[in-house]
N, CA and C atoms of all chains as a GROMACS GRO file, in nm:
protein
  594
    1MET      N    1   2.276   1.186  -2.259
    1MET     CA    2   2.134   1.109  -2.269
    1MET      C    3   2.094   1.153  -2.444
    2SER      N    4   2.061   1.036  -2.522
    2SER     CA    5   1.985   1.054  -2.638
    2SER      C    6   1.892   1.171  -2.655
    3GLU      N    7   1.874   1.169  -2.771
    3GLU     CA    8   1.764   1.277  -2.790
    3GLU      C    9   1.630   1.154  -2.765
    4ILE      N   10   1.610   1.038  -2.835
    4ILE     CA   11   1.480   0.968  -2.810
    4ILE      C   12   1.465   0.956  -2.668
    5GLU      N   13   1.595   0.902  -2.572
    5GLU     CA   14   1.596   0.890  -2.467
    5GLU      C   15   1.514   1.002  -2.370
    6GLU      N   16   1.566   1.116  -2.400
    6GLU     CA   17   1.506   1.272  -2.355
    6GLU      C   18   1.344   1.281  -2.375
    7VAL      N   19   1.324   1.243  -2.499
    7VAL     CA   20   1.184   1.230  -2.502
    7VAL      C   21   1.108   1.102  -2.420
    8LYS      N   22   1.153   0.985  -2.422
    8LYS     CA   23   1.081   0.911  -2.339
    8LYS      C   24   1.072   0.931  -2.190
    9VAL      N   25   1.168   1.043  -2.148
    9VAL     CA   26   1.159   1.106  -2.001
    9VAL      C   27   1.068   1.194  -2.026
   10GLN      N   28   1.035   1.278  -2.127
   10GLN     CA   29   0.946   1.348  -2.055
   10GLN      C   30   0.796   1.330  -2.114
   11ILE      N   31   0.783   1.182  -2.211
   11ILE     CA   32   0.665   1.139  -2.197
   11ILE      C   33   0.627   1.091  -2.055
   12GLY      N   34   0.715   1.012  -1.981
   12GLY     CA   35   0.701   0.952  -1.860
   12GLY      C   36   0.640   1.070  -1.793
   13GLU      N   37   0.706   1.172  -1.754
   13GLU     CA   38   0.658   1.314  -1.699
   13GLU      C   39   0.501   1.293  -1.715
   14ALA      N   40   0.496   1.311  -1.843
   14ALA     CA   41   0.347   1.376  -1.911
   14ALA      C   42   0.253   1.284  -1.849
   15VAL      N   43   0.286   1.136  -1.865
   15VAL     CA   44   0.193   1.041  -1.780
   15VAL      C   45   0.170   1.044  -1.651
   16ALA      N   46   0.270   1.073  -1.574
   16ALA     CA   47   0.260   1.068  -1.468
   16ALA      C   48   0.179   1.208  -1.397
   17ASN      N   49   0.205   1.289  -1.493
   17ASN     CA   50   0.137   1.464  -1.447
   17ASN      C   51  -0.008   1.447  -1.482
   18HIS      N   52  -0.080   1.378  -1.580
   18HIS     CA   53  -0.212   1.372  -1.655
   18HIS      C   54  -0.278   1.256  -1.626
   19PRO      N   55  -0.405   1.243  -1.548
   19PRO     CA   56  -0.459   1.139  -1.508
   19PRO      C   57  -0.492   1.055  -1.629
   20ILE      N   58  -0.567   1.152  -1.717
   20ILE     CA   59  -0.601   1.060  -1.843
   20ILE      C   60  -0.521   1.146  -1.951
   21LEU      N   61  -0.457   1.083  -2.023
   21LEU     CA   62  -0.386   1.123  -2.150
   21LEU      C   63  -0.386   1.049  -2.263
   22LEU      N   64  -0.417   1.124  -2.367
   22LEU     CA   65  -0.417   1.030  -2.489
   22LEU      C   66  -0.342   1.100  -2.614
   23PHE      N   67  -0.241   1.000  -2.623
   23PHE     CA   68  -0.177   1.017  -2.746
   23PHE      C   69  -0.204   0.992  -2.876
   24MET      N   70  -0.231   1.091  -2.976
   24MET     CA   71  -0.348   1.100  -3.115
   24MET      C   72  -0.297   1.149  -3.201
   25LYS      N   73  -0.344   1.095  -3.309
   25LYS     CA   74  -0.302   1.202  -3.458
   25LYS      C   75  -0.420   1.292  -3.464
   26GLY      N   76  -0.368   1.404  -3.457
   26GLY     CA   77  -0.445   1.560  -3.464
   26GLY      C   78  -0.480   1.559  -3.325
   27THR      N   79  -0.586   1.662  -3.324
   27THR     CA   80  -0.633   1.695  -3.202
   27THR      C   81  -0.789   1.654  -3.203
   28PRO      N   82  -0.844   1.652  -3.074
   28PRO     CA   83  -0.967   1.637  -3.016
   28PRO      C   84  -1.073   1.662  -3.119
   29THR      N   85  -1.065   1.819  -3.155
   29THR     CA   86  -1.155   1.871  -3.258
   29THR      C   87  -1.121   1.857  -3.392
   30PHE      N   88  -1.015   1.812  -3.400
   30PHE     CA   89  -1.006   1.762  -3.552
   30PHE      C   90  -0.881   1.659  -3.571
   31PRO      N   91  -0.939   1.546  -3.545
   31PRO     CA   92  -0.865   1.421  -3.546
   31PRO      C   93  -0.807   1.368  -3.668
   32GLN      N   94  -0.704   1.312  -3.707
   32GLN     CA   95  -0.629   1.318  -3.815
   32GLN      C   96  -0.639   1.150  -3.901
   33CYS      N   97  -0.710   1.067  -3.780
   33CYS     CA   98  -0.723   0.932  -3.814
   33CYS      C   99  -0.822   0.837  -3.764
   34GLY      N  100  -0.904   0.792  -3.818
   34GLY     CA  101  -1.020   0.710  -3.764
   34GLY      C  102  -1.028   0.668  -3.657
   35PHE      N  103  -0.878   0.612  -3.623
   35PHE     CA  104  -0.880   0.503  -3.488
   35PHE      C  105  -0.844   0.674  -3.352
   36SER      N  106  -0.795   0.736  -3.396
   36SER     CA  107  -0.777   0.831  -3.294
   36SER      C  108  -0.879   0.904  -3.263
   37GLN      N  109  -1.031   0.892  -3.396
   37GLN     CA  110  -1.129   1.001  -3.376
   37GLN      C  111  -1.230   0.901  -3.259
   38ARG      N  112  -1.209   0.762  -3.292
   38ARG     CA  113  -1.286   0.702  -3.231
   38ARG      C  114  -1.292   0.667  -3.082
   39VAL      N  115  -1.139   0.690  -3.036
   39VAL     CA  116  -1.121   0.690  -2.884
   39VAL      C  117  -1.156   0.819  -2.848
   40ILE      N  118  -1.142   0.940  -2.898
   40ILE     CA  119  -1.211   1.075  -2.897
   40ILE      C  120  -1.317   1.036  -2.865
   41GLN      N  121  -1.425   1.004  -2.917
   41GLN     CA  122  -1.562   0.985  -2.914
   41GLN      C  123  -1.606   0.873  -2.793
   42ILE      N  124  -1.522   0.812  -2.760
   42ILE     CA  125  -1.558   0.742  -2.668
   42ILE      C  126  -1.511   0.805  -2.519
   43LEU      N  127  -1.398   0.871  -2.531
   43LEU     CA  128  -1.355   0.956  -2.447
   43LEU      C  129  -1.471   1.056  -2.404
   44GLU      N  130  -1.512   1.124  -2.504
   44GLU     CA  131  -1.584   1.255  -2.464
   44GLU      C  132  -1.751   1.208  -2.450
   45SER      N  133  -1.787   1.080  -2.487
   45SER     CA  134  -1.932   1.002  -2.448
   45SER      C  135  -1.923   1.003  -2.255
   46TYR      N  136  -1.817   1.009  -2.188
   46TYR     CA  137  -1.795   0.987  -2.060
   46TYR      C  138  -1.801   1.131  -2.028
   47GLY      N  139  -1.792   1.260  -2.064
   47GLY     CA  140  -1.790   1.341  -2.006
   47GLY      C  141  -1.680   1.410  -1.910
   48ILE      N  142  -1.547   1.325  -1.960
   48ILE     CA  143  -1.471   1.359  -1.834
   48ILE      C  144  -1.356   1.440  -1.873
   49GLU      N  145  -1.277   1.468  -1.835
   49GLU     CA  146  -1.155   1.607  -1.872
   49GLU      C  147  -1.036   1.501  -1.889
   50PHE      N  148  -0.986   1.521  -2.044
   50PHE     CA  149  -0.864   1.456  -2.059
   50PHE      C  150  -0.774   1.528  -2.113
   51ARG      N  151  -0.657   1.510  -2.112
   51ARG     CA  152  -0.554   1.588  -2.189
   51ARG      C  153  -0.512   1.498  -2.318
   52SER      N  154  -0.462   1.578  -2.445
   52SER     CA  155  -0.430   1.456  -2.597
   52SER      C  156  -0.293   1.544  -2.622
   53VAL      N  157  -0.208   1.445  -2.689
   53VAL     CA  158  -0.084   1.494  -2.731
   53VAL      C  159  -0.084   1.476  -2.854
   54ASP      N  160  -0.061   1.572  -2.995
   54ASP     CA  161  -0.090   1.563  -3.132
   54ASP      C  162   0.057   1.472  -3.158
   55VAL      N  163   0.080   1.382  -3.205
   55VAL     CA  164   0.207   1.323  -3.236
   55VAL      C  165   0.250   1.322  -3.380
   56LEU      N  166   0.152   1.429  -3.425
   56LEU     CA  167   0.186   1.433  -3.589
   56LEU      C  168   0.231   1.563  -3.585
   57SER      N  169   0.189   1.695  -3.490
   57SER     CA  170   0.309   1.747  -3.462
   57SER      C  171   0.389   1.779  -3.401
   58ASN      N  172   0.452   1.633  -3.349
   58ASN     CA  173   0.604   1.627  -3.297
   58ASN      C  174   0.648   1.456  -3.303
   59PRO      N  175   0.735   1.477  -3.408
   59PRO     CA  176   0.788   1.344  -3.469
   59PRO      C  177   0.847   1.259  -3.416
   60GLN      N  178   0.933   1.363  -3.273
   60GLN     CA  179   0.992   1.268  -3.167
   60GLN      C  180   0.894   1.200  -3.088
   61VAL      N  181   0.797   1.262  -3.045
   61VAL     CA  182   0.703   1.214  -2.964
   61VAL      C  183   0.669   1.080  -3.045
   62ARG      N  184   0.596   1.112  -3.151
   62ARG     CA  185   0.557   0.952  -3.250
   62ARG      C  186   0.610   0.883  -3.222
   63GLU      N  187   0.770   0.866  -3.239
   63GLU     CA  188   0.875   0.763  -3.230
   63GLU      C  189   0.867   0.710  -3.097
   64GLY      N  190   0.893   0.802  -2.999
   64GLY     CA  191   0.909   0.818  -2.866
   64GLY      C  192   0.809   0.720  -2.806
   65ILE      N  193   0.703   0.742  -2.792
   65ILE     CA  194   0.584   0.677  -2.749
   65ILE      C  195   0.605   0.548  -2.766
   66LYS      N  196   0.580   0.499  -2.914
   66LYS     CA  197   0.610   0.352  -2.953
   66LYS      C  198   0.711   0.282  -2.897
   67GLU      N  199   0.804   0.349  -2.851
   67GLU     CA  200   0.938   0.256  -2.761
   67GLU      C  201   0.893   0.298  -2.607
   68PHE      N  202   0.871   0.398  -2.582
   68PHE     CA  203   0.813   0.370  -2.418
   68PHE      C  204   0.673   0.293  -2.364
   69SER      N  205   0.574   0.272  -2.463
   69SER     CA  206   0.482   0.183  -2.447
   69SER      C  207   0.516   0.014  -2.500
   70ASN      N  208   0.620   0.025  -2.574
   70ASN     CA  209   0.655  -0.103  -2.625
   70ASN      C  210   0.566  -0.153  -2.740
   71TRP      N  211   0.490  -0.012  -2.802
   71TRP     CA  212   0.331  -0.044  -2.863
   71TRP      C  213   0.368   0.040  -2.972
   72PRO      N  214   0.317  -0.030  -3.110
   72PRO     CA  215   0.369   0.048  -3.260
   72PRO      C  216   0.286   0.124  -3.290
   73THR      N  217   0.175   0.128  -3.257
   73THR     CA  218   0.051   0.209  -3.308
   73THR      C  219  -0.009   0.344  -3.216
   74VAL      N  220  -0.031   0.451  -3.291
   74VAL     CA  221  -0.096   0.553  -3.212
   74VAL      C  222  -0.252   0.561  -3.250
   75PRO      N  223  -0.398   0.556  -3.206
   75PRO     CA  224  -0.374   0.614  -3.039
   75PRO      C  225  -0.303   0.527  -2.936
   76GLN      N  226  -0.269   0.588  -2.830
   76GLN     CA  227  -0.247   0.539  -2.727
   76GLN      C  228  -0.296   0.600  -2.590
   77LEU      N  229  -0.367   0.511  -2.526
   77LEU     CA  230  -0.428   0.575  -2.390
   77LEU      C  231  -0.367   0.532  -2.272
   78TYR      N  232  -0.368   0.627  -2.167
   78TYR     CA  233  -0.309   0.642  -2.046
   78TYR      C  234  -0.361   0.680  -1.935
   79VAL      N  235  -0.409   0.625  -1.810
   79VAL     CA  236  -0.496   0.640  -1.720
   79VAL      C  237  -0.401   0.615  -1.570
   80LYS      N  238  -0.400   0.725  -1.522
   80LYS     CA  239  -0.312   0.743  -1.384
   80LYS      C  240  -0.194   0.664  -1.421
   81GLY      N  241  -0.078   0.693  -1.514
   81GLY     CA  242  -0.001   0.650  -1.548
   81GLY      C  243   0.002   0.524  -1.613
   82GLU      N  244  -0.107   0.430  -1.588
   82GLU     CA  245  -0.082   0.332  -1.671
   82GLU      C  246  -0.148   0.308  -1.812
   83PHE      N  247  -0.051   0.205  -1.884
   83PHE     CA  248  -0.096   0.207  -2.048
   83PHE      C  249  -0.219   0.121  -2.047
   84ILE      N  250  -0.333   0.186  -2.090
   84ILE     CA  251  -0.477   0.109  -2.104
   84ILE      C  252  -0.461   0.027  -2.229
   85GLY      N  253  -0.391   0.093  -2.367
   85GLY     CA  254  -0.408   0.001  -2.474
   85GLY      C  255  -0.411   0.126  -2.597
   86GLY      N  256  -0.472   0.040  -2.676
   86GLY     CA  257  -0.500   0.111  -2.821
   86GLY      C  258  -0.636   0.128  -2.867
   87CYS      N  259  -0.661   0.164  -3.007
   87CYS     CA  260  -0.797   0.173  -2.990
   87CYS      C  261  -0.905   0.038  -2.987
   88ASP      N  262  -0.811  -0.048  -3.031
   88ASP     CA  263  -0.916  -0.182  -3.014
   88ASP      C  264  -0.933  -0.232  -2.869
   89ILE      N  265  -0.850  -0.238  -2.784
   89ILE     CA  266  -0.861  -0.203  -2.638
   89ILE      C  267  -0.926  -0.130  -2.586
   90VAL      N  268  -0.956  -0.007  -2.619
   90VAL     CA  269  -1.038   0.093  -2.559
   90VAL      C  270  -1.198   0.070  -2.619
   91VAL      N  271  -1.238   0.041  -2.714
   91VAL     CA  272  -1.342   0.027  -2.749
   91VAL      C  273  -1.406  -0.115  -2.724
   92GLU      N  274  -1.294  -0.223  -2.682
   92GLU     CA  275  -1.341  -0.349  -2.622
   92GLU      C  276  -1.409  -0.318  -2.454
   93MET      N  277  -1.316  -0.226  -2.429
   93MET     CA  278  -1.316  -0.211  -2.263
   93MET      C  279  -1.457  -0.109  -2.273
   94HIS      N  280  -1.450  -0.030  -2.365
   94HIS     CA  281  -1.594   0.090  -2.344
   94HIS      C  282  -1.709  -0.030  -2.344
   95GLU      N  283  -1.717  -0.110  -2.451
   95GLU     CA  284  -1.821  -0.211  -2.472
   95GLU      C  285  -1.863  -0.305  -2.363
   96ASN      N  286  -1.776  -0.322  -2.293
   96ASN     CA  287  -1.781  -0.446  -2.160
   96ASN      C  288  -1.782  -0.348  -2.048
   97GLY      N  289  -1.800  -0.238  -2.024
   97GLY     CA  290  -1.805  -0.164  -1.908
   97GLY      C  291  -1.688  -0.138  -1.844
   98GLU      N  292  -1.555  -0.193  -1.873
   98GLU     CA  293  -1.430  -0.163  -1.775
   98GLU      C  294  -1.396  -0.042  -1.810
   99LEU      N  295  -1.393   0.013  -1.912
   99LEU     CA  296  -1.353   0.144  -1.923
   99LEU      C  297  -1.422   0.248  -1.843
  100ALA      N  298  -1.535   0.219  -1.804
  100ALA     CA  299  -1.609   0.327  -1.718
  100ALA      C  300  -1.545   0.302  -1.566
  101GLU      N  301  -1.561   0.196  -1.527
  101GLU     CA  302  -1.479   0.175  -1.397
  101GLU      C  303  -1.322   0.229  -1.380
  102VAL      N  304  -1.269   0.204  -1.486
  102VAL     CA  305  -1.123   0.231  -1.485
  102VAL      C  306  -1.130   0.374  -1.472
  103LEU      N  307  -1.196   0.497  -1.577
  103LEU     CA  308  -1.214   0.602  -1.606
  103LEU      C  309  -1.273   0.693  -1.434
  104VAL      N  310  -1.377   0.572  -1.401
  104VAL     CA  311  -1.436   0.661  -1.273
  104VAL      C  312  -1.315   0.614  -1.152
  105ALA      N  313  -1.309   0.507  -1.135
  105ALA     CA  314  -1.204   0.473  -1.044
  105ALA      C  315  -1.056   0.512  -1.039
  106GLY      N  316  -1.018   0.539  -1.171
  106GLY     CA  317  -0.932   0.598  -1.180
  106GLY      C  318  -0.779   0.483  -1.182
  107GLU      N  319  -0.855   0.347  -1.176
  107GLU     CA  320  -0.726   0.252  -1.150
  107GLU      C  321  -0.766   0.126  -1.232
  108PRO      N  322  -0.683   0.107  -1.307
  108PRO     CA  323  -0.682   0.018  -1.466
  108PRO      C  324  -0.746  -0.118  -1.427
  109ALA      N  325  -0.824  -0.137  -1.481
  109ALA     CA  326  -0.939  -0.301  -1.434
  109ALA      C  327  -0.801  -0.404  -1.436
  110GLU      N  328  -0.703  -0.394  -1.570
  110GLU     CA  329  -0.647  -0.458  -1.600
  110GLU      C  330  -0.532  -0.520  -1.517
  111ALA      N  331  -0.474  -0.420  -1.427
  111ALA     CA  332  -0.389  -0.421  -1.305
  111ALA      C  333  -0.430  -0.465  -1.195
  112ARG      N  334  -0.627  -0.427  -1.185
  112ARG     CA  335  -0.644  -0.494  -1.064
  112ARG      C  336  -0.673  -0.652  -1.034
  113SER      N  337  -0.710  -0.667  -1.149
  113SER     CA  338  -0.732  -0.840  -1.223
  113SER      C  339  -0.579  -0.950  -1.214
  114GLU      N  340  -0.486  -0.862  -1.205
  114GLU     CA  341  -0.364  -0.935  -1.217
  114GLU      C  342  -0.344  -0.953  -1.060
  115GLY      N  343  -0.404  -0.914  -0.962
  115GLY     CA  344  -0.381  -0.910  -0.832
  115GLY      C  345  -0.252  -0.880  -0.787
  116MET      N  346   0.630  -0.914  -4.804
  116MET     CA  347   0.512  -0.945  -4.772
  116MET      C  348   0.404  -0.870  -4.826
  117SER      N  349   0.279  -0.953  -4.868
  117SER     CA  350   0.159  -0.862  -4.960
  117SER      C  351   0.038  -0.871  -4.867
  118GLY      N  352   0.016  -0.966  -4.837
  118GLY     CA  353  -0.121  -0.993  -4.757
  118GLY      C  354  -0.183  -1.050  -4.660
  119ALA      N  355  -0.317  -1.092  -4.637
  119ALA     CA  356  -0.358  -1.126  -4.538
  119ALA      C  357  -0.262  -1.283  -4.465
  120GLU      N  358  -0.248  -1.344  -4.623
  120GLU     CA  359  -0.206  -1.491  -4.584
  120GLU      C  360  -0.046  -1.470  -4.513
  121ASP      N  361   0.012  -1.347  -4.551
  121ASP     CA  362   0.151  -1.370  -4.513
  121ASP      C  363   0.122  -1.344  -4.358
  122ILE      N  364   0.048  -1.247  -4.304
  122ILE     CA  365   0.036  -1.199  -4.166
  122ILE      C  366   0.044  -1.303  -4.087
  123LYS      N  367  -0.106  -1.402  -4.164
  123LYS     CA  368  -0.103  -1.537  -4.078
  123LYS      C  369   0.011  -1.600  -4.070
  124GLU      N  370   0.062  -1.618  -4.166
  124GLU     CA  371   0.212  -1.684  -4.159
  124GLU      C  372   0.304  -1.614  -4.030
  125LEU      N  373   0.322  -1.522  -4.056
  125LEU     CA  374   0.435  -1.461  -3.946
  125LEU      C  375   0.381  -1.474  -3.817
  126ILE      N  376   0.229  -1.470  -3.802
  126ILE     CA  377   0.202  -1.510  -3.633
  126ILE      C  378   0.228  -1.662  -3.611
  127GLU      N  379   0.171  -1.706  -3.725
  127GLU     CA  380   0.184  -1.864  -3.668
  127GLU      C  381   0.304  -1.945  -3.655
  128GLN      N  382   0.405  -1.828  -3.733
  128GLN     CA  383   0.529  -1.895  -3.746
  128GLN      C  384   0.633  -1.856  -3.569
  129SER      N  385   0.554  -1.749  -3.510
  129SER     CA  386   0.637  -1.688  -3.391
  129SER      C  387   0.557  -1.721  -3.260
  130LEU      N  388   0.410  -1.752  -3.278
  130LEU     CA  389   0.331  -1.779  -3.150
  130LEU      C  390   0.248  -1.913  -3.186
  131GLU      N  391   0.257  -1.943  -3.055
  131GLU     CA  392   0.157  -2.093  -3.046
  131GLU      C  393   0.028  -2.051  -3.040
  132THR      N  394  -0.016  -2.051  -3.198
  132THR     CA  395  -0.159  -2.042  -3.173
  132THR      C  396  -0.249  -2.177  -3.208
  133SER      N  397  -0.376  -2.167  -3.171
  133SER     CA  398  -0.478  -2.302  -3.208
  133SER      C  399  -0.550  -2.223  -3.335
  134HIS      N  400  -0.552  -2.089  -3.321
  134HIS     CA  401  -0.652  -2.031  -3.473
  134HIS      C  402  -0.637  -1.923  -3.466
  135VAL      N  403  -0.582  -1.863  -3.628
  135VAL     CA  404  -0.578  -1.758  -3.649
  135VAL      C  405  -0.643  -1.707  -3.756
  136GLU      N  406  -0.716  -1.581  -3.767
  136GLU     CA  407  -0.794  -1.566  -3.894
  136GLU      C  408  -0.728  -1.397  -3.925
  137VAL      N  409  -0.731  -1.413  -4.046
  137VAL     CA  410  -0.660  -1.266  -4.088
  137VAL      C  411  -0.736  -1.224  -4.214
  138ALA      N  412  -0.806  -1.086  -4.197
  138ALA     CA  413  -0.869  -1.066  -4.345
  138ALA      C  414  -0.785  -0.898  -4.382
  139ASP      N  415  -0.795  -0.913  -4.490
  139ASP     CA  416  -0.772  -0.788  -4.579
  139ASP      C  417  -0.905  -0.689  -4.550
  140THR      N  418  -0.887  -0.582  -4.486
  140THR     CA  419  -1.057  -0.513  -4.463
  140THR      C  420  -1.065  -0.422  -4.582
  141THR      N  421  -0.993  -0.356  -4.620
  141THR     CA  422  -0.995  -0.297  -4.776
  141THR      C  423  -0.952  -0.357  -4.919
  142GLY      N  424  -0.888  -0.458  -4.874
  142GLY     CA  425  -0.846  -0.505  -4.999
  142GLY      C  426  -0.692  -0.452  -5.045
  143GLY      N  427  -0.702  -0.318  -4.996
  143GLY     CA  428  -0.571  -0.243  -5.066
  143GLY      C  429  -0.419  -0.307  -4.974
  144GLY      N  430  -0.429  -0.395  -4.900
  144GLY     CA  431  -0.274  -0.483  -4.896
  144GLY      C  432  -0.239  -0.419  -4.754
  145ASP      N  433  -0.268  -0.293  -4.702
  145ASP     CA  434  -0.264  -0.225  -4.549
  145ASP      C  435  -0.311  -0.224  -4.431
  146HIS      N  436  -0.457  -0.249  -4.448
  146HIS     CA  437  -0.544  -0.268  -4.341
  146HIS      C  438  -0.633  -0.405  -4.324
  147PHE      N  439  -0.565  -0.444  -4.201
  147PHE     CA  440  -0.599  -0.582  -4.150
  147PHE      C  441  -0.717  -0.616  -4.062
  148GLN      N  442  -0.773  -0.697  -4.037
  148GLN     CA  443  -0.817  -0.740  -3.890
  148GLN      C  444  -0.757  -0.885  -3.829
  149ALA      N  445  -0.770  -0.919  -3.767
  149ALA     CA  446  -0.702  -1.044  -3.685
  149ALA      C  447  -0.749  -1.083  -3.584
  150LEU      N  448  -0.780  -1.209  -3.576
  150LEU     CA  449  -0.846  -1.301  -3.464
  150LEU      C  450  -0.730  -1.398  -3.430
  151VAL      N  451  -0.643  -1.375  -3.303
  151VAL     CA  452  -0.564  -1.475  -3.276
  151VAL      C  453  -0.620  -1.520  -3.177
  152VAL      N  454  -0.598  -1.708  -3.146
  152VAL     CA  455  -0.625  -1.741  -3.018
  152VAL      C  456  -0.494  -1.852  -2.998
  153SER      N  457  -0.434  -1.834  -2.875
  153SER     CA  458  -0.311  -1.891  -2.838
  153SER      C  459  -0.298  -1.906  -2.696
  154SER      N  460  -0.239  -2.025  -2.657
  154SER     CA  461  -0.237  -2.057  -2.530
  154SER      C  462  -0.078  -1.967  -2.445
  155ALA      N  463  -0.030  -1.879  -2.555
  155ALA     CA  464   0.057  -1.798  -2.503
  155ALA      C  465   0.000  -1.672  -2.433
  156PHE      N  466  -0.114  -1.665  -2.457
  156PHE     CA  467  -0.164  -1.546  -2.360
  156PHE      C  468  -0.247  -1.565  -2.269
  157GLU      N  469  -0.235  -1.733  -2.175
  157GLU     CA  470  -0.314  -1.745  -2.074
  157GLU      C  471  -0.211  -1.638  -1.949
  158GLY      N  472  -0.320  -1.593  -1.896
  158GLY     CA  473  -0.246  -1.540  -1.769
  158GLY      C  474  -0.159  -1.359  -1.805
  159LYS      N  475  -0.211  -1.334  -1.913
  159LYS     CA  476  -0.149  -1.206  -1.970
  159LYS      C  477  -0.289  -1.100  -1.978
  160ASN      N  478  -0.254  -0.993  -1.964
  160ASN     CA  479  -0.353  -0.894  -1.993
  160ASN      C  480  -0.385  -0.842  -2.159
  161ARG      N  481  -0.473  -0.766  -2.178
  161ARG     CA  482  -0.506  -0.767  -2.334
  161ARG      C  483  -0.367  -0.653  -2.396
  162VAL      N  484  -0.330  -0.592  -2.328
  162VAL     CA  485  -0.170  -0.528  -2.382
  162VAL      C  486  -0.086  -0.614  -2.407
  163GLN      N  487  -0.067  -0.712  -2.288
  163GLN     CA  488   0.038  -0.790  -2.322
  163GLN      C  489  -0.002  -0.908  -2.435
  164GLN      N  490  -0.109  -0.958  -2.456
  164GLN     CA  491  -0.144  -1.038  -2.536
  164GLN      C  492  -0.101  -0.932  -2.685
  165HIS      N  493  -0.142  -0.840  -2.715
  165HIS     CA  494  -0.153  -0.742  -2.826
  165HIS      C  495   0.002  -0.732  -2.859
  166GLN      N  496   0.083  -0.702  -2.759
  166GLN     CA  497   0.233  -0.695  -2.764
  166GLN      C  498   0.273  -0.809  -2.799
  167LEU      N  499   0.255  -0.925  -2.783
  167LEU     CA  500   0.286  -1.086  -2.853
  167LEU      C  501   0.265  -1.054  -2.982
  168VAL      N  502   0.159  -1.038  -3.021
  168VAL     CA  503   0.141  -1.047  -3.177
  168VAL      C  504   0.225  -0.930  -3.237
  169TYR      N  505   0.239  -0.816  -3.180
  169TYR     CA  506   0.319  -0.723  -3.246
  169TYR      C  507   0.455  -0.754  -3.269
  170GLN      N  508   0.500  -0.817  -3.151
  170GLN     CA  509   0.642  -0.876  -3.174
  170GLN      C  510   0.640  -0.956  -3.298
  171ALA      N  511   0.515  -1.040  -3.274
  171ALA     CA  512   0.531  -1.168  -3.385
  171ALA      C  513   0.537  -1.098  -3.547
  172LEU      N  514   0.508  -0.961  -3.554
  172LEU     CA  515   0.495  -0.899  -3.679
  172LEU      C  516   0.623  -0.824  -3.726
  173GLY      N  517   0.671  -0.758  -3.590
  173GLY     CA  518   0.831  -0.738  -3.610
  173GLY      C  519   0.788  -0.579  -3.659
  174ASP      N  520   0.873  -0.554  -3.760
  174ASP     CA  521   0.893  -0.420  -3.860
  174ASP      C  522   0.770  -0.439  -3.956
  175ASN      N  523   0.716  -0.522  -4.002
  175ASN     CA  524   0.601  -0.557  -4.071
  175ASN      C  525   0.516  -0.427  -4.027
  176MET      N  526   0.514  -0.430  -3.878
  176MET     CA  527   0.408  -0.344  -3.823
  176MET      C  528   0.414  -0.203  -3.850
  177ARG      N  529   0.557  -0.173  -3.835
  177ARG     CA  530   0.592  -0.047  -3.853
  177ARG      C  531   0.601  -0.001  -4.031
  178GLU      N  532   0.637  -0.093  -4.113
  178GLU     CA  533   0.653  -0.051  -4.218
  178GLU      C  534   0.536  -0.064  -4.320
  179ARG      N  535   0.476  -0.196  -4.300
  179ARG     CA  536   0.385  -0.192  -4.419
  179ARG      C  537   0.236  -0.205  -4.374
  180ILE      N  538   0.192  -0.250  -4.262
  180ILE     CA  539   0.086  -0.236  -4.220
  180ILE      C  540   0.022  -0.095  -4.169
  181HIS      N  541  -0.056  -0.036  -4.204
  181HIS     CA  542  -0.129   0.064  -4.169
  181HIS      C  543  -0.197   0.063  -4.020
  182ALA      N  544  -0.260  -0.064  -4.081
  182ALA     CA  545  -0.391  -0.089  -3.923
  182ALA      C  546  -0.400  -0.207  -3.934
  183LEU      N  547  -0.426  -0.273  -3.796
  183LEU     CA  548  -0.433  -0.386  -3.744
  183LEU      C  549  -0.542  -0.378  -3.648
  184ALA      N  550  -0.673  -0.447  -3.666
  184ALA     CA  551  -0.753  -0.420  -3.595
  184ALA      C  552  -0.767  -0.558  -3.491
  185LEU      N  553  -0.718  -0.585  -3.395
  185LEU     CA  554  -0.681  -0.720  -3.317
  185LEU      C  555  -0.771  -0.751  -3.219
  186LYS      N  556  -0.791  -0.850  -3.194
  186LYS     CA  557  -0.870  -0.962  -3.137
  186LYS      C  558  -0.784  -1.040  -3.078
  187THR      N  559  -0.762  -1.056  -2.924
  187THR     CA  560  -0.695  -1.186  -2.870
  187THR      C  561  -0.788  -1.274  -2.773
  188LEU      N  562  -0.762  -1.400  -2.802
  188LEU     CA  563  -0.801  -1.488  -2.704
  188LEU      C  564  -0.754  -1.598  -2.654
  189THR      N  565  -0.777  -1.635  -2.572
  189THR     CA  566  -0.701  -1.765  -2.496
  189THR      C  567  -0.770  -1.891  -2.558
  190PRO      N  568  -0.738  -2.010  -2.571
  190PRO     CA  569  -0.825  -2.102  -2.641
  190PRO      C  570  -0.948  -2.169  -2.526
  191GLY      N  571  -0.927  -2.110  -2.401
  191GLY     CA  572  -1.041  -2.154  -2.328
  191GLY      C  573  -1.174  -2.055  -2.376
  192GLN      N  574  -1.128  -1.895  -2.379
  192GLN     CA  575  -1.186  -1.828  -2.416
  192GLN      C  576  -1.276  -1.824  -2.509
  193TRP      N  577  -1.208  -1.868  -2.648
  193TRP     CA  578  -1.222  -1.919  -2.777
  193TRP      C  579  -1.333  -2.052  -2.766
  194GLN      N  580  -1.298  -2.150  -2.678
  194GLN     CA  581  -1.427  -2.210  -2.697
  194GLN      C  582  -1.546  -2.196  -2.623
  195GLU      N  583  -1.534  -2.090  -2.578
  195GLU     CA  584  -1.668  -2.062  -2.470
  195GLU      C  585  -1.754  -1.967  -2.554
  196GLY      N  586  -1.664  -1.925  -2.643
  196GLY     CA  587  -1.736  -1.866  -2.771
  196GLY      C  588  -1.762  -1.726  -2.742
  197THR      N  589  -1.716  -1.654  -2.662
  197THR     CA  590  -1.708  -1.541  -2.630
  197THR      C  591  -1.648  -1.416  -2.710
  198ARG      N  592  -1.662  -1.436  -2.848
  198ARG     CA  593  -1.608  -1.346  -2.960
  198ARG      C  594  -1.706  -1.190  -2.937
   0.00000   0.00000   0.00000
């Protein structure tokens, strides 16, 4: 298995093992990018526990997560194994109340609405 | 590729769009915001809609565009004015 494929397997395991997982630049205490910071602020406003992965300290994950999600940017939020989106989507879902449902119910509204 | 107009063109070339707005938010040629209205978004969730736009931008997304704040709407949503 190539290195990038191995990283993607590890990402898959991390996503499956952590109900709320944020791939971000920096750490919740010291975000290194405004978009990551915005998502951290939103997650913290719900008072929930979440895990984060700093892609800056791991260049392989930084590349791997883009392929894994077919998404070119970081931050990326996963809830119960489902890719929720990047900063724009998280902000939008926070503002329209969908994010509260997803985080509380643990089931992505997007997946539900697809029936 | 240098600016908002180029991004608009790239999106319009590969997506069936009815309305596209792109703005250079800092004037520096690497931070943009875009509103894209497309019938291709029908029946897709937001992640899938954004992925279509990212695909249209291809390597530019990785190499030249540092940040793109994206808003996607179907023509129906656009007409309702739910921006």
